[in-house]
C-alpha positions as CSV (number, residue, x, y, z in Angstrom):
1,X,36.0,-52.2,22.8
2,X,37.4,-48.9,23.9
3,X,39.6,-46.7,21.9
4,X,42.5,-47.8,24.6
5,X,42.1,-51.6,23.7
6,X,41.8,-50.7,20.6
7,X,45.3,-49.1,20.6
8,X,46.8,-52.2,22.6
9,X,45.2,-54.5,20.0
10,X,46.9,-52.3,17.0
11,X,50.0,-52.1,18.6
12,X,50.2,-55.8,19.4
13,X,49.7,-56.6,15.6
14,X,52.5,-54.5,15.0
15,X,54.5,-56.1,16.8
16,X,53.6,-59.2,15.7
17,X,54.3,-58.0,11.9
18,X,57.9,-56.8,13.4
19,X,58.4,-60.2,14.2
20,X,57.8,-61.5,10.8
21,X,60.0,-59.2,9.0
22,X,62.8,-59.8,11.2
23,X,62.4,-63.6,10.7
24,X,61.9,-63.0,7.1
25,X,65.2,-61.2,7.2
26,X,67.7,-63.5,9.1
27,X,65.7,-66.6,6.5
28,X,66.6,-64.7,3.6
29,X,70.9,-64.3,5.3
30,X,70.4,-67.8,5.9
31,X,69.6,-68.9,2.2
32,X,72.0,-66.6,0.5
33,X,74.5,-68.7,2.4
34,X,73.7,-72.5,2.8
35,X,70.5,-73.5,3.8
36,X,67.2,-72.2,5.7
37,X,66.4,-74.3,8.7
38,X,63.8,-77.2,8.6
39,X,61.2,-79.0,11.1
40,X,60.5,-82.5,11.6
41,X,57.0,-81.3,9.8
42,X,55.7,-84.0,7.3
43,X,59.1,-86.1,8.2
44,X,58.5,-89.5,8.1
45,X,59.9,-91.4,11.5
46,X,61.9,-93.6,8.6
47,X,64.3,-90.3,7.3
48,X,65.3,-90.3,10.8
49,X,68.8,-91.7,12.2
50,X,68.2,-94.4,14.9
51,X,70.6,-92.3,16.8
52,X,69.6,-89.1,17.4
53,X,72.0,-87.2,19.3
54,X,73.9,-84.0,19.0
55,X,77.7,-82.8,19.8
56,X,78.3,-78.9,20.2
57,X,80.7,-76.5,21.9
58,X,80.1,-74.1,24.0
59,X,81.8,-70.5,24.2
60,X,81.7,-70.0,28.2
61,X,80.9,-72.0,31.0
62,X,77.5,-71.7,32.9
63,X,77.0,-69.5,35.2
64,X,73.6,-70.0,36.5
65,X,70.9,-72.0,36.0
66,X,68.7,-70.6,38.4
67,X,65.7,-68.7,36.2
68,X,65.9,-66.0,39.0
69,X,69.5,-65.5,39.1
70,X,70.5,-65.8,35.3
71,X,71.7,-62.4,33.9
72,X,73.8,-63.5,30.9
73,X,72.8,-64.8,27.4
74,X,75.0,-68.6,28.2
75,X,72.6,-69.1,31.0
76,X,69.5,-68.1,29.6
77,X,70.3,-69.8,26.3
78,X,70.4,-73.2,27.9
79,X,67.5,-72.5,30.1
80,X,65.4,-71.8,27.4
81,X,66.1,-75.5,26.5
82,X,65.1,-77.3,29.6
83,X,62.5,-74.7,30.9
84,X,59.2,-73.7,29.9
85,X,56.8,-70.0,30.6
86,X,53.9,-69.0,29.4
87,X,54.9,-68.4,25.9
88,X,57.7,-70.0,23.7
89,X,59.5,-68.4,20.5
90,X,58.6,-70.8,17.7
91,X,60.3,-71.7,14.8
92,X,59.1,-68.3,13.0
93,X,60.3,-66.2,15.9
94,X,56.6,-65.9,17.0
95,X,56.0,-65.8,21.1
96,X,53.0,-68.8,20.9
97,X,51.0,-70.5,24.0
98,X,53.8,-72.6,25.8
99,X,52.5,-73.6,29.6
100,X,49.3,-71.5,28.5
101,X,47.1,-73.6,27.2
102,X,46.0,-70.3,24.7
103,X,45.4,-66.7,24.1
104,X,45.1,-64.8,27.4
105,X,42.2,-62.7,28.5
106,X,42.8,-59.2,28.2
107,X,40.6,-56.5,30.1
108,X,39.7,-53.8,28.8
109,X,42.1,-51.3,29.7
110,X,44.7,-53.4,28.8
111,X,46.0,-53.4,32.2
112,X,44.9,-57.3,33.3
113,X,46.0,-60.2,31.5
114,X,44.3,-63.6,32.6
115,X,46.1,-67.1,31.2
116,X,44.5,-70.7,31.5
117,X,47.4,-73.0,31.8
118,X,47.8,-76.4,30.2
119,X,48.0,-79.7,32.0
120,X,51.8,-80.2,32.1
121,X,54.5,-81.4,34.6
122,X,57.7,-81.1,36.0
123,X,60.4,-83.8,35.7
124,X,60.1,-85.4,39.0
125,X,56.1,-85.6,37.8
126,X,54.9,-82.8,40.2
127,X,52.1,-80.5,38.0
128,X,53.0,-77.6,36.9
129,X,50.0,-74.5,38.6
130,X,49.6,-71.0,38.9
131,X,50.9,-71.4,42.3
132,X,54.9,-71.7,40.6
133,X,54.8,-68.4,38.8
134,X,53.6,-66.4,41.6
135,X,56.4,-67.9,43.4
136,X,59.2,-67.8,41.2
137,X,57.8,-64.3,40.3
138,X,57.6,-62.6,43.8
139,X,61.3,-64.6,44.3
140,X,62.7,-62.3,41.4
141,X,61.2,-59.1,42.7
142,X,62.6,-59.8,46.7
143,X,65.2,-57.7,47.0
144,X,66.9,-60.3,49.2
145,X,66.8,-62.3,46.5
146,X,69.5,-60.4,44.8
147,X,68.0,-60.8,41.3
148,X,69.3,-58.4,38.9
149,X,66.4,-59.4,35.8
150,X,63.5,-59.4,38.4
151,X,63.5,-55.5,39.3
152,X,64.8,-54.7,35.3
153,X,62.1,-56.7,33.9
154,X,59.5,-56.2,36.4
155,X,59.3,-52.7,37.5
156,X,57.0,-49.9,36.4
157,X,55.5,-53.1,34.4
158,X,54.1,-55.4,36.9
159,X,51.9,-53.9,39.5
160,X,53.7,-52.9,42.5
161,X,57.2,-54.4,41.2
162,X,59.0,-51.1,41.6
163,X,58.3,-50.9,45.4
164,X,59.1,-54.0,45.8
165,X,62.2,-54.3,44.3
166,X,63.1,-50.7,46.8
167,X,61.7,-52.8,49.9
168,X,58.7,-50.4,50.2
169,X,56.0,-53.7,49.7
170,X,55.7,-57.0,50.9
171,X,56.1,-59.3,48.1
172,X,53.2,-60.7,48.2
173,X,51.7,-57.1,46.8
174,X,52.9,-58.0,42.9
175,X,50.8,-58.0,40.5
176,X,50.2,-61.7,39.8
177,X,47.8,-64.6,41.1
178,X,46.9,-67.5,41.2
179,X,43.0,-67.8,41.0
180,X,43.4,-71.5,41.3
181,X,46.1,-74.1,40.2
182,X,45.2,-73.6,36.4
183,X,44.3,-70.0,36.4
184,X,47.1,-66.8,36.4
185,X,46.4,-63.4,36.7
186,X,48.5,-60.7,36.0
187,X,48.0,-57.0,36.4
188,X,50.1,-54.7,34.7
189,X,51.3,-51.0,35.6
190,X,50.4,-49.7,32.0
191,X,49.7,-51.3,28.8
192,X,53.2,-53.1,27.0
193,X,52.9,-53.7,23.6
194,X,55.2,-56.1,24.0
195,X,54.1,-57.8,26.9
196,X,53.3,-61.5,24.9
197,X,57.2,-61.7,23.7
198,X,58.0,-61.1,27.5
199,X,56.3,-64.6,28.6
200,X,58.7,-66.0,26.8
201,X,62.1,-64.9,28.8
202,X,63.6,-66.5,31.3
203,X,63.4,-64.8,34.2
204,X,59.5,-65.5,33.4
205,X,59.9,-69.2,33.9
206,X,57.8,-71.0,37.0
207,X,59.8,-72.7,39.9
208,X,58.3,-75.3,42.4
209,X,57.9,-73.5,45.4
210,X,58.1,-76.9,47.3
211,X,61.4,-78.4,45.4
212,X,62.9,-74.6,46.1
213,X,62.6,-74.4,49.4
214,X,63.9,-78.4,50.0
215,X,67.0,-77.6,48.1
216,X,67.6,-74.4,49.7
217,X,71.4,-72.9,49.1
218,X,71.4,-76.4,47.2
219,X,68.9,-75.4,44.9
220,X,70.2,-75.1,40.8
221,X,73.6,-75.6,42.0
222,X,74.2,-78.4,39.7
223,X,71.9,-80.4,37.4
224,X,70.8,-82.9,40.0
225,X,69.3,-80.1,42.1
226,X,67.1,-78.9,39.2
227,X,64.0,-80.1,38.2
228,X,62.9,-78.9,34.5
229,X,59.2,-78.4,32.3
230,X,61.3,-77.5,29.1
231,X,61.7,-80.0,26.0
232,X,64.7,-81.6,27.8
233,X,66.5,-82.1,31.2
234,X,70.4,-81.0,31.8
235,X,72.2,-83.3,33.4
236,X,76.6,-84.2,34.0
237,X,76.6,-80.5,34.8
238,X,78.4,-80.1,38.2
239,X,77.8,-76.2,38.5
240,X,81.3,-75.3,37.0
241,X,82.2,-78.1,35.1
242,X,83.5,-77.3,31.1
243,X,81.1,-80.0,29.4
244,X,77.6,-81.1,30.5
245,X,74.0,-82.5,28.7
246,X,70.8,-82.4,27.7
247,X,68.6,-85.2,27.6
248,X,65.2,-85.5,26.3
249,X,62.4,-84.7,29.0
250,X,59.4,-88.1,28.9
251,X,57.5,-85.4,31.0
252,X,57.5,-82.9,28.4
253,X,53.9,-81.8,27.3
254,X,55.0,-81.6,23.7
255,X,57.7,-84.5,24.1
256,X,56.5,-86.0,20.4
257,X,57.3,-82.8,18.6
258,X,61.2,-83.5,20.4
259,X,63.6,-86.0,18.1
260,X,66.6,-85.6,19.6
261,X,67.5,-87.7,22.5
262,X,70.7,-86.6,23.8
263,X,72.9,-82.8,22.7
264,X,76.4,-83.2,24.4
265,X,78.3,-79.9,25.2
266,X,82.0,-78.9,25.7
267,X,83.2,-75.3,26.2
268,X,85.8,-74.9,23.9
269,X,87.6,-71.7,23.7
270,X,89.6,-71.4,20.8
271,X,88.7,-71.9,17.4
272,X,91.5,-74.2,16.2
273,X,90.2,-76.7,18.2
274,X,86.8,-76.3,17.4
275,X,87.4,-76.8,14.0
276,X,89.7,-79.9,14.6
277,X,86.4,-81.2,16.4
278,X,84.5,-80.7,13.9
279,X,86.8,-81.9,11.2
280,X,87.3,-85.2,12.7
281,X,83.5,-85.5,13.4
282,X,83.6,-85.1,17.2
283,X,81.1,-81.9,16.9
284,X,78.4,-81.1,14.7
285,X,78.5,-77.5,15.2
286,X,81.2,-75.3,16.0
287,X,81.4,-70.9,15.5
288,X,84.3,-69.5,13.2
289,X,85.9,-66.5,13.4
290,X,89.1,-64.5,12.3
291,X,91.8,-66.8,10.0
292,X,89.2,-69.4,10.4
293,X,86.0,-67.4,9.3
294,X,88.4,-66.4,6.5
295,X,88.9,-70.0,5.1
296,X,86.0,-71.5,5.1
297,X,84.0,-68.8,4.2
298,X,82.7,-70.6,0.8
299,X,82.7,-73.5,2.2
300,X,79.4,-75.8,1.4
301,X,78.8,-76.2,5.7
302,X,78.9,-72.8,6.5
303,X,75.6,-71.5,8.0
304,X,75.8,-67.3,7.9
305,X,73.4,-65.0,10.5
306,X,73.7,-61.7,11.1
307,X,72.4,-61.4,15.0
308,X,70.7,-58.4,17.0
309,X,73.3,-58.4,19.4
310,X,75.4,-55.4,20.1
311,X,78.9,-55.5,21.7
312,X,80.3,-52.6,23.5
313,X,82.8,-51.1,25.7
314,X,81.4,-49.9,29.4
315,X,83.3,-46.8,30.2
316,X,83.5,-46.6,34.6
317,X,83.0,-43.2,35.7
318,X,83.5,-44.3,39.4
319,X,85.3,-47.0,40.9
320,X,86.2,-47.6,44.6
321,X,84.5,-44.8,45.5
322,X,86.5,-42.2,43.7
323,X,85.5,-40.5,39.5
324,X,87.7,-41.6,37.0
325,X,88.8,-40.2,34.5
326,X,86.5,-41.4,32.1
327,X,83.6,-39.1,34.0
328,X,85.1,-36.7,31.4
329,X,83.0,-36.9,28.5
330,X,85.8,-35.6,26.1
331,X,87.8,-38.5,27.4
332,X,85.0,-41.0,26.6
333,X,84.0,-39.5,23.3
334,X,87.6,-39.8,22.3
335,X,88.0,-43.6,22.9
336,X,84.9,-44.0,21.4
337,X,86.2,-42.7,17.9
338,X,89.7,-44.0,18.6
339,X,89.0,-47.9,17.1
340,X,88.7,-48.9,13.4
341,X,84.8,-50.8,13.6
342,X,85.4,-51.7,10.0
343,X,89.0,-53.4,10.1
344,X,87.4,-54.7,13.9
345,X,84.8,-56.6,12.2
346,X,86.2,-57.6,8.8
347,X,89.9,-58.8,9.6
348,X,89.9,-59.4,13.3
349,X,86.2,-61.2,13.7
350,X,86.1,-61.9,10.0
351,X,82.5,-64.0,10.9
352,X,79.9,-61.5,9.2
353,X,79.7,-59.2,12.1
354,X,79.3,-55.7,10.6
355,X,80.5,-51.9,12.3
356,X,78.6,-51.1,15.2
357,X,78.7,-47.1,15.1
358,X,75.1,-47.5,17.2
359,X,73.6,-49.4,19.6
360,X,70.1,-50.2,18.7
361,X,70.7,-53.1,16.0
362,X,70.0,-53.4,12.5
363,X,67.1,-55.5,11.7
364,X,65.4,-55.8,15.3
365,X,62.7,-53.1,14.7
366,X,60.7,-51.7,12.2
367,X,57.7,-49.5,12.1
368,X,54.3,-49.8,10.2
369,X,56.2,-49.1,7.3
370,X,59.1,-51.4,7.2
371,X,61.2,-49.0,8.3
372,X,64.1,-49.7,10.5
373,X,64.6,-48.3,13.9
374,X,68.3,-48.1,13.0
375,X,67.9,-45.8,9.8
376,X,66.6,-42.9,12.0
377,X,69.9,-41.5,13.8
378,X,72.5,-44.1,11.3
379,X,75.5,-44.1,12.6
380,X,77.2,-42.1,15.7
381,X,80.5,-41.8,17.2
382,X,82.3,-43.3,14.0
383,X,86.0,-43.5,13.2
384,X,87.6,-40.4,13.2
385,X,91.5,-40.4,14.5
386,X,92.3,-36.5,14.4
387,X,89.0,-35.5,16.2
388,X,89.4,-38.1,19.3
389,X,93.1,-37.0,19.4
390,X,92.1,-33.6,20.0
391,X,89.6,-34.6,22.2
392,X,91.3,-36.7,24.2
393,X,94.2,-34.0,24.9
394,X,91.7,-31.6,25.4
395,X,89.9,-34.2,28.4
396,X,93.6,-34.8,29.2
397,X,94.5,-31.2,30.4
398,X,90.9,-30.6,32.1
399,X,91.7,-33.8,34.3
400,X,95.4,-32.6,34.8
401,X,96.8,-35.7,33.2
402,X,99.7,-35.9,31.0
403,X,100.0,-39.9,30.9
404,X,96.8,-42.6,31.5
405,X,96.4,-46.0,32.5
406,X,93.1,-47.5,32.4
407,X,92.7,-51.4,32.6
408,X,90.5,-53.2,29.8
409,X,88.3,-56.4,31.0
410,X,87.5,-59.1,28.5
411,X,86.9,-62.7,27.9
412,X,89.5,-65.4,28.3
413,X,88.3,-66.8,24.6
414,X,90.9,-66.9,22.2
415,X,88.8,-64.4,19.5
416,X,88.3,-61.9,23.1
417,X,91.8,-61.8,23.5
418,X,92.9,-61.0,19.7
419,X,90.0,-58.5,19.7
420,X,91.2,-56.6,22.8
421,X,94.9,-56.8,21.7
422,X,93.5,-54.6,18.8
423,X,91.7,-52.7,20.9
424,X,94.8,-51.7,22.8
425,X,97.2,-51.0,19.6
426,X,94.4,-48.4,18.3
427,X,93.8,-46.9,21.6
428,X,97.5,-46.7,23.0
429,X,98.3,-45.7,19.1
430,X,95.7,-43.0,18.6
431,X,95.8,-41.4,22.0
432,X,98.8,-40.0,22.9
433,X,99.4,-40.6,26.7
434,X,97.3,-43.5,27.5
435,X,98.2,-47.0,28.1
436,X,95.7,-50.2,28.2
437,X,96.5,-52.8,30.6
438,X,94.7,-56.2,29.2
439,X,92.9,-57.8,32.1
440,X,91.5,-61.6,30.6
441,X,89.3,-63.2,32.9
442,X,86.9,-65.7,32.8
443,X,82.9,-65.3,32.2
444,X,81.9,-65.1,35.6
445,X,84.7,-63.2,36.8
446,X,83.8,-60.5,34.4
447,X,80.4,-60.9,36.0
448,X,81.6,-60.1,38.9
449,X,83.8,-57.3,38.1
450,X,81.2,-56.2,36.5
451,X,78.3,-55.9,39.2
452,X,81.4,-54.4,41.9
453,X,82.4,-52.0,39.0
454,X,85.7,-52.9,39.9
455,X,86.9,-52.1,35.8
456,X,87.6,-49.1,34.2
457,X,87.1,-50.0,30.4
458,X,84.9,-53.8,29.7
459,X,83.9,-55.4,26.6
460,X,80.5,-56.7,26.9
461,X,77.6,-57.1,24.8
462,X,73.9,-56.9,24.8
463,X,71.1,-58.9,23.3
464,X,67.9,-58.5,23.2
465,X,65.3,-59.2,26.1
466,X,62.4,-58.6,23.5
467,X,61.5,-56.8,20.4
468,X,61.4,-53.6,21.4
469,X,64.6,-50.5,20.9
470,X,63.6,-50.2,24.6
471,X,65.4,-53.2,25.2
472,X,68.9,-51.7,24.8
473,X,67.9,-48.0,26.1
474,X,66.8,-48.5,29.3
475,X,70.1,-50.3,30.3
476,X,71.5,-46.6,30.7
477,X,69.0,-45.1,32.8
478,X,70.1,-44.0,36.2
479,X,70.4,-46.7,38.9
480,X,69.6,-49.3,36.0
481,X,70.9,-53.0,37.5
482,X,72.5,-53.2,34.2
483,X,74.4,-49.5,34.3
484,X,76.9,-50.4,36.5
485,X,79.5,-47.3,35.7
486,X,77.7,-44.4,37.4
487,X,76.5,-42.9,34.2
488,X,73.5,-40.9,34.7
489,X,71.6,-38.3,32.6
490,X,68.0,-36.9,33.8
491,X,67.2,-36.4,30.2
492,X,67.4,-39.8,28.8
493,X,65.5,-40.9,32.4
494,X,62.7,-38.4,31.4
495,X,63.1,-39.9,27.8
496,X,62.7,-43.7,28.7
497,X,60.0,-42.8,31.2
498,X,57.5,-41.2,28.5
499,X,58.1,-44.4,25.9
500,X,57.0,-46.4,28.9
501,X,54.2,-44.5,30.1
502,X,52.6,-41.5,28.2
503,X,53.9,-42.4,24.7
504,X,53.4,-46.4,25.1
505,X,50.3,-46.5,22.4
506,X,51.4,-43.8,20.5
507,X,54.1,-45.2,18.4
508,X,55.3,-42.6,16.0
509,X,55.9,-39.7,19.3
510,X,57.4,-43.0,21.4
511,X,60.2,-43.7,18.5
512,X,61.7,-40.3,18.3
513,X,61.6,-40.5,22.2
514,X,63.6,-43.4,22.1
515,X,66.3,-42.0,19.0
516,X,66.9,-39.1,21.1
517,X,67.7,-41.2,23.7
518,X,70.0,-43.1,22.0
519,X,71.5,-40.0,20.4
520,X,72.2,-39.1,23.8
521,X,73.8,-42.6,25.1
522,X,76.0,-42.6,22.2
523,X,76.7,-38.8,20.7
524,X,76.1,-36.7,23.3
525,X,77.5,-38.8,26.4
526,X,79.7,-41.4,25.2
527,X,78.4,-43.4,27.9
528,X,79.7,-46.3,25.7
529,X,82.0,-46.9,22.8
530,X,80.4,-49.4,20.6
531,X,82.0,-51.6,18.6
532,X,79.9,-54.4,16.3
533,X,76.6,-55.7,15.8
534,X,77.8,-59.6,15.8
535,X,77.6,-62.1,13.3
536,X,77.5,-65.2,13.5
537,X,79.3,-67.8,11.1
538,X,79.0,-71.8,12.0
539,X,79.9,-74.8,10.7
540,X,77.1,-77.5,10.4
541,X,77.2,-81.2,9.5
542,X,74.5,-81.4,6.9
543,X,73.2,-84.2,8.7
544,X,71.9,-81.8,11.4
545,X,68.6,-80.1,10.8
546,X,65.9,-78.0,12.4
547,X,68.2,-75.9,15.0
548,X,66.1,-72.5,15.5
549,X,68.1,-69.3,16.1
550,X,65.9,-66.6,18.2
551,X,67.0,-62.8,18.1
552,X,65.8,-63.2,21.9
553,X,65.3,-65.5,25.0
554,X,68.0,-67.9,24.3
555,X,70.0,-67.9,21.0
556,X,69.1,-71.4,20.0
557,X,65.8,-73.9,20.5
558,X,67.1,-78.0,19.8
559,X,63.4,-78.7,20.6
560,X,62.6,-79.1,16.5
561,X,66.0,-80.4,16.2
562,X,67.0,-84.1,14.9
563,X,69.8,-85.7,12.7
564,X,69.0,-87.7,9.4
565,X,71.7,-88.4,7.0
566,X,74.5,-89.4,9.1
567,X,74.1,-93.2,9.1
């Protein structure tokens, strides 16, 4: 084994230890509040209820069920339950072989992975083959497709992905090859220590070329125009509606593990309505926030989690081809320090969220000494009314302004509206001359506004795509599909490039570079204004078991869930 492969193996083992540490942290949190997740292992089938049906609520509509085009948490959550890639996160949040039959063969230089596929079928009976992965990945990187996640996940990682996404090479040159129906060969641009966790992410799911081509523009437009290779199939989804169901996929290779026959989902945006549905027995699990989180905080059916998701305000520096007042770094810093994050988390959200004076969340990644990456920089751009007011006036003078009106685009849910009202009051009260106009919109409209840079300030969030700090930090490099606010810093770009390339197998130096990058984004440039790390407080019926919460890929898996004790 050469030196490069030794380093790659060491870093991969470190990544697995990170996953285990993070899982234990989450498990302890759940034990301290109510109960830990259960599985069907060791369960006698007689203990299961005859009716295996789970009733849930969702906070937003599904924007897309095309794994190539999906770029939001809601879509990836349901894709995670109806589709499956080479790997899947298991009950301990470890990536394990799924469509892959076992561990891949890895070349000595860590650049080539050869996967053998298991025998598995799509829901229409067609075999899942290596060609399905090749087609899907090529489609994701093809600039004509318009995928935002394809380039984001593959550039600089899969061989030739960058050149293809820029239209400089044909998509057939992508470093993925179907050696035969059951053998998939992937060639990388560089060694990637977190590559196996990437293989569980939705962008890397397979798609059947014949089916996608036949459906053309109708593909994934509703549940009838999709085929599935995961634990469930999607039903009763019209592409835009407020309700849908998941039904057990009889053709799934691991179907005997799946106990639920059906999961019924309704979009409910008001917490009061969700709680009423729960109390009436119509829903089995609902989220809590605000006054309801306070009211039910000590309820015996409450589950609490701290999620590795960060919510922040994007500060758009250019709109309609013109620079905005937010191109002034002093105005951005003033906004970032103008609202009380502690009160936002504890009084407005009240669901276990914590103040977020940072970008990379707590509890996501740890070094070999189990030190959290979050400890390197600590808190940044903390709430400071006096400094915020001073910087705002200086920035306004530099821009020749005495008054400034900015639009704040946020979601249209009850919680989002309450949060944005709080932010408006804080900013206007602490920054003289500032007026905030609130623009509540549906989730889909917000995504459209982000893509078009049609906003001044946007309330948004990010959940990790894999277990590494760079999943948050590379969002803000020049030209990133997730940037969409005309932010650019050459030093930041250089640090991220170093972390991806020459420092890839040097963990200590790599973390130092990533810590510097976070400091530039949050403190030096204030490109965004971080708000909070998401907590989750839910009511869950005691007869519901085995719902698995994930730190990335999809919020939840229902593959191992079951109903026991309701009847």
